[in-house]
C-alpha positions as CSV (number, residue, x, y, z in Angstrom):
1,M,-0.1,0.2,-0.1
2,T,1.2,3.4,-0.7
3,M,1.3,6.0,1.8
4,S,0.3,9.3,1.8
5,R,3.0,12.1,1.4
6,T,3.0,14.6,4.4
7,V,3.4,18.3,2.7
8,V,3.7,21.2,5.5
9,I,2.8,24.4,4.1
10,T,3.3,27.7,5.8
11,G,1.2,30.8,5.8
12,G,-1.2,27.4,5.3
13,L,-4.1,29.7,5.5
14,G,-2.9,32.9,3.1
15,N,-4.1,33.4,-0.6
16,L,-1.4,30.7,-2.1
17,G,-1.3,28.2,0.9
18,A,-4.8,27.8,0.9
19,K,-5.0,27.3,-3.3
20,L,-2.5,24.6,-2.9
21,C,-4.0,22.9,0.1
22,G,-7.2,22.9,-1.6
23,H,-5.3,21.6,-4.9
24,L,-3.4,18.9,-3.2
25,L,-6.2,17.5,-1.3
26,R,-8.9,17.3,-4.3
27,H,-8.4,13.9,-4.7
28,S,-11.0,10.6,-5.3
29,R,-10.9,8.4,-2.3
30,N,-11.5,4.6,-2.2
31,N,-11.6,2.2,0.5
32,S,-8.4,0.5,-0.9
33,S,-5.9,3.2,-0.5
34,P,-5.2,6.4,1.2
35,P,-5.2,9.6,-0.3
36,P,-1.9,11.0,-2.2
37,Y,-1.6,13.5,0.5
38,K,-1.6,14.6,4.3
39,V,-1.3,18.6,4.2
40,I,-0.3,20.4,7.5
41,L,-0.9,24.2,7.2
42,V,1.3,25.8,9.8
43,E,-0.1,29.5,10.7
44,H,0.5,32.1,13.3
45,P,-2.4,32.0,15.8
46,D,-3.4,35.5,15.1
47,F,-4.5,34.6,11.8
48,I,-6.9,31.9,12.7
49,D,-10.6,32.4,12.5
50,P,-12.2,29.4,14.4
51,K,-15.3,30.5,12.5
52,R,-13.6,30.6,9.0
53,P,-13.4,26.8,7.8
54,L,-10.1,25.3,6.5
55,P,-9.4,25.2,2.7
56,H,-9.9,21.2,2.9
57,D,-12.1,19.3,5.5
58,D,-8.8,16.9,5.6
59,A,-6.2,19.4,6.2
60,V,-4.3,19.7,9.6
61,L,-4.0,23.0,11.2
62,L,-0.7,23.8,13.4
63,P,-0.7,27.2,14.9
64,C,2.9,28.6,15.2
65,D,4.6,32.1,15.4
66,L,7.4,31.0,13.3
67,G,9.4,34.2,14.2
68,N,8.8,33.4,17.9
69,L,8.4,29.7,18.5
70,S,7.0,28.6,22.3
71,E,8.5,25.4,23.5
72,G,4.9,23.7,22.6
73,Q,4.9,25.2,18.8
74,R,8.8,24.4,18.4
75,A,7.8,20.5,19.5
76,S,4.9,20.1,17.4
77,L,6.5,21.8,14.3
78,T,9.3,19.4,14.4
79,D,7.0,16.3,14.9
80,A,5.5,17.7,11.9
81,L,8.6,18.4,9.7
82,A,10.1,15.0,11.2
83,D,7.3,13.1,9.1
84,A,7.2,15.5,5.8
85,D,8.4,14.8,2.5
86,V,8.2,18.4,1.6
87,L,7.9,21.7,3.0
88,V,6.2,24.7,1.0
89,H,7.4,28.0,2.5
90,F,4.8,30.9,1.8
91,S,4.6,32.5,5.4
92,A,5.5,36.5,5.5
93,V,4.3,39.1,7.8
94,N,3.2,41.4,5.1
95,P,3.1,39.9,1.9
96,Y,2.8,42.8,-0.3
97,P,5.2,45.7,-1.6
98,N,4.2,48.1,1.3
99,A,6.2,46.0,3.5
100,S,8.3,47.9,6.3
101,W,11.4,47.1,7.4
102,S,10.5,46.0,10.5
103,E,8.3,43.3,8.6
104,S,10.9,42.5,6.3
105,A,13.0,41.5,9.1
106,Q,10.5,39.3,10.7
107,T,9.5,37.8,7.4
108,M,13.4,36.9,7.4
109,D,13.4,35.2,10.8
110,H,10.5,33.1,9.4
111,A,12.7,31.3,6.7
112,F,15.3,31.2,8.8
113,H,13.9,29.1,11.7
114,I,12.0,27.1,9.1
115,F,14.7,26.1,6.6
116,Q,16.9,25.2,9.5
117,M,14.5,22.7,11.0
118,A,14.2,21.4,7.6
119,V,17.6,20.4,7.6
120,M,17.6,19.4,11.1
121,C,14.4,17.2,10.5
122,K,15.9,15.5,6.5
123,V,12.7,16.8,5.0
124,R,13.7,15.6,1.5
125,R,12.3,19.0,-0.3
126,V,11.6,22.4,0.4
127,I,9.8,24.6,-1.7
128,L,10.1,28.5,-1.3
129,A,7.9,30.8,-2.5
130,S,10.5,34.3,-3.6
131,S,9.0,37.2,-5.7
132,N,9.3,38.7,-8.8
133,H,10.1,41.8,-6.4
134,V,13.4,41.1,-6.1
135,M,14.1,41.6,-9.8
136,G,11.5,44.4,-10.0
137,G,14.3,46.9,-11.0
138,Y,14.4,45.9,-14.2
139,K,10.8,47.2,-14.7
140,D,11.6,50.8,-16.2
141,D,15.4,49.7,-17.9
142,P,14.8,50.4,-21.6
143,N,17.5,47.7,-22.4
144,C,16.0,45.4,-21.0
145,G,13.3,43.7,-23.6
146,P,11.4,40.7,-23.7
147,S,12.8,37.0,-22.1
148,S,15.8,39.3,-20.9
149,I,15.2,39.0,-17.1
150,F,16.7,35.3,-16.3
151,P,17.0,33.3,-12.9
152,Y,20.7,34.2,-12.6
153,S,20.5,37.9,-13.6
154,D,21.9,40.2,-11.1
155,P,19.1,40.8,-8.5
156,R,17.7,44.3,-8.4
157,V,15.3,44.4,-5.3
158,G,12.4,46.6,-5.5
159,T,9.2,47.4,-8.2
160,V,9.0,51.2,-7.4
161,P,5.9,52.7,-9.3
162,L,6.1,55.6,-11.5
163,N,3.4,57.8,-9.8
164,P,4.6,58.9,-6.6
165,K,0.9,58.9,-5.6
166,L,1.1,54.8,-5.5
167,V,4.5,54.9,-3.9
168,A,2.9,56.4,-0.7
169,S,0.1,53.8,-0.9
170,S,1.9,50.5,-2.6
171,G,5.0,50.8,-1.6
172,D,8.3,50.2,-3.4
173,G,8.7,46.8,-2.8
174,R,12.9,46.7,-1.6
175,A,11.8,46.0,2.1
176,Y,9.6,42.9,1.0
177,A,12.1,41.8,-1.9
178,A,15.2,42.0,0.3
179,A,13.8,39.4,2.8
180,K,12.9,37.2,-0.2
181,L,16.4,37.7,-1.6
182,A,17.9,36.9,1.8
183,A,15.9,33.3,1.6
184,E,16.9,32.6,-1.4
185,R,20.5,32.9,-0.5
186,L,20.2,30.9,2.5
187,A,18.1,28.3,0.6
188,M,21.3,28.3,-2.0
189,T,23.6,27.7,1.2
190,L,21.9,25.2,2.6
191,G,21.5,23.1,-0.6
192,D,25.0,23.3,-0.8
193,L,25.6,22.1,2.8
194,Y,22.9,19.2,3.1
195,G,21.9,18.6,-0.5
196,E,22.5,14.6,0.0
197,T,19.5,14.7,2.4
198,T,17.6,18.2,1.9
199,T,17.1,20.2,-1.5
200,F,15.7,23.7,-2.0
201,V,13.6,24.9,-5.1
202,V,13.0,28.7,-5.6
203,L,10.1,30.0,-7.7
204,R,10.1,33.7,-7.9
205,I,6.6,34.1,-8.8
206,G,4.5,36.7,-10.1
207,W,1.1,38.3,-9.2
208,C,-1.0,35.7,-8.2
209,Q,-3.8,37.4,-6.9
210,P,-6.8,35.9,-4.0
211,G,-10.2,34.1,-5.5
212,E,-10.5,33.9,-9.5
213,N,-7.2,35.8,-9.8
214,L,-8.4,37.5,-13.1
215,P,-6.0,39.5,-15.4
216,T,-8.9,42.3,-15.8
217,T,-8.5,42.6,-11.7
218,L,-4.3,43.6,-12.1
219,S,-3.8,47.5,-11.9
220,A,-0.6,49.8,-11.5
221,A,-0.9,49.3,-7.8
222,G,0.8,46.0,-7.7
223,S,-1.2,45.0,-4.6
224,P,-5.5,44.4,-4.2
225,P,-7.1,47.8,-3.2
226,E,-7.7,46.5,0.6
227,Y,-3.9,45.9,1.3
228,L,-2.9,49.1,0.2
229,L,-1.7,51.7,2.8
230,D,-4.4,54.6,1.8
231,G,-7.4,51.9,1.3
232,G,-6.9,52.0,-2.9
233,A,-7.8,55.9,-2.8
234,S,-4.4,56.9,-4.8
235,A,-5.3,53.8,-7.2
236,A,-9.1,55.1,-7.9
237,T,-7.8,58.4,-9.8
238,E,-7.7,58.7,-13.1
239,Q,-5.1,56.5,-14.8
240,S,-2.3,58.4,-15.9
241,E,0.5,57.4,-18.5
242,D,2.6,56.4,-16.0
243,D,0.4,54.2,-14.4
244,A,-0.2,52.7,-17.7
245,K,2.9,51.6,-17.7
246,D,3.0,50.3,-14.1
247,E,0.1,48.7,-15.2
248,A,1.5,46.7,-18.6
249,W,4.1,45.6,-16.0
250,Y,2.3,44.1,-13.5
251,K,-0.3,42.4,-16.3
252,R,3.0,40.9,-17.8
253,M,4.4,39.3,-14.5
254,W,0.4,37.8,-14.0
255,L,0.7,34.0,-12.5
256,S,-2.6,32.5,-13.0
257,N,-4.4,30.0,-10.4
258,R,-3.8,27.0,-13.2
259,D,0.0,28.0,-13.9
260,F,0.6,28.6,-10.0
261,L,-0.6,25.0,-9.2
262,A,0.9,23.4,-12.2
263,Y,4.2,25.1,-11.1
264,F,4.8,23.9,-7.4
265,S,3.3,20.5,-7.9
266,A,6.2,19.8,-10.2
267,A,8.3,21.6,-7.9
268,M,7.9,18.6,-5.7
269,D,9.7,16.0,-7.5
270,L,11.9,18.3,-9.9
271,A,15.3,16.3,-10.2
272,V,17.6,18.8,-8.2
273,P,21.4,17.9,-8.5
274,T,22.6,16.5,-5.2
275,E,26.2,17.2,-6.6
276,E,27.6,20.2,-7.9
277,P,27.0,20.6,-11.7
278,T,30.3,20.5,-13.6
279,R,28.8,22.6,-16.7
280,L,25.7,24.1,-16.8
281,G,26.4,25.7,-20.0
282,G,26.7,29.5,-21.0
283,D,29.2,32.0,-20.9
284,G,28.7,34.2,-18.1
285,D,26.0,35.8,-19.2
286,G,23.6,33.2,-20.8
287,G,22.3,29.5,-19.8
288,G,23.5,27.4,-22.7
289,E,21.9,24.1,-23.2
290,G,22.0,23.1,-19.8
291,G,20.6,26.2,-18.5
292,G,21.6,27.9,-14.7
293,G,24.0,30.4,-16.1
294,T,27.6,30.5,-14.2
295,G,29.0,32.8,-11.7
296,V,27.8,34.2,-8.1
297,H,24.3,34.4,-9.0
298,R,23.8,31.0,-11.0
299,N,20.3,29.6,-10.1
300,V,21.4,25.7,-10.6
301,R,23.9,24.2,-7.9
302,K,24.2,21.3,-5.2
303,G,21.1,21.0,-3.5
304,F,19.5,23.9,-5.2
305,V,17.4,25.3,-8.2
306,L,15.8,28.6,-8.8
307,V,13.4,29.7,-11.4
308,N,11.1,31.9,-13.1
309,A,7.5,31.5,-12.4
310,M,5.3,33.7,-13.9
311,S,2.6,32.6,-16.7
312,R,3.1,32.9,-20.6
313,N,2.3,36.7,-20.8
314,R,3.2,38.1,-24.3
315,D,6.2,40.3,-24.2
316,A,7.1,39.9,-20.7
317,K,10.4,40.4,-19.4
318,W,10.9,37.4,-17.8
319,N,12.6,34.4,-19.5
320,L,11.1,31.2,-18.9
321,D,13.6,28.8,-20.5
322,D,14.8,27.4,-17.5
323,T,11.3,27.0,-15.8
324,E,10.5,24.8,-18.7
325,R,14.1,22.9,-18.8
326,W,13.6,22.3,-14.7
327,L,10.3,21.8,-14.2
328,G,9.5,20.3,-17.3
329,I,6.2,22.1,-17.7
330,A,4.9,25.0,-19.9
331,S,2.8,27.7,-18.7
332,K,-0.4,28.0,-20.5
333,D,-2.2,31.2,-19.6
334,D,-1.5,34.9,-21.2
335,S,-2.7,37.8,-19.5
336,M,-2.5,39.9,-22.4
337,A,-4.3,37.9,-24.9
């Protein structure tokens, strides 16, 4: 009899965690075999509403403050990770570009704690939901054309709106992106040290909105109105030429629900190298036939693979060659269609 695979999801009651949980547990049952997955949702106690149903009836909820674990929470989380095949890390104190530096530092704490615990518990696969905002500085670069942002390009953290009113309400993404970049580099380091037992896959995801996640609800603000600091007042003003440019940027970083679920499902079983690859191809700037680039930002290493994870949006600057190469799938949707 095949046993269920245990998947631990941090930020499990958030937008992305809930979507992935529902997808994994949306299975057919019969009397002769267990379900494919057991899903444990790790969530901060302050964000748990007893009146709100879980994303799926079969999910298990584990209240934990990843930034300040109590003795009991640490013991429960250790037990969960000891049985886990996969850890998916979504948790962030503020998952939007207007995160403060204080929130950024706390988000780093979440990643640092859970990654080290995963290594100690020998979780086979850790998946980090990183962010397009790590590369947001390429937004207004005139020398950066379609498919020119590779996962091994130099980081440029933050996505600064051209409209100063939106900077005040939606933020510039720098603090938020710095936490994601720090988590990426820790994942790279731990993969190098412990890749024989724990490997890391980093997906720099695009904008996947709550709910239906339609392209028509994407805007120059880069966040849903309810998460803007002024309640969306700045975003509600008449759109300027600069707003139109920013909106086009955000639409081209869209990640549909279907592509999001396909990427994360594939990342669970991606064949991550367990030894340092001898040659990945490329000449220092390109990926070559093997992908992965070269140099200090190369995205394929021992115990570590990092790829862009957006939908196939027309004329987007994001390059998805390594995404297809390593995940073995091509995204299906296009916000510009």
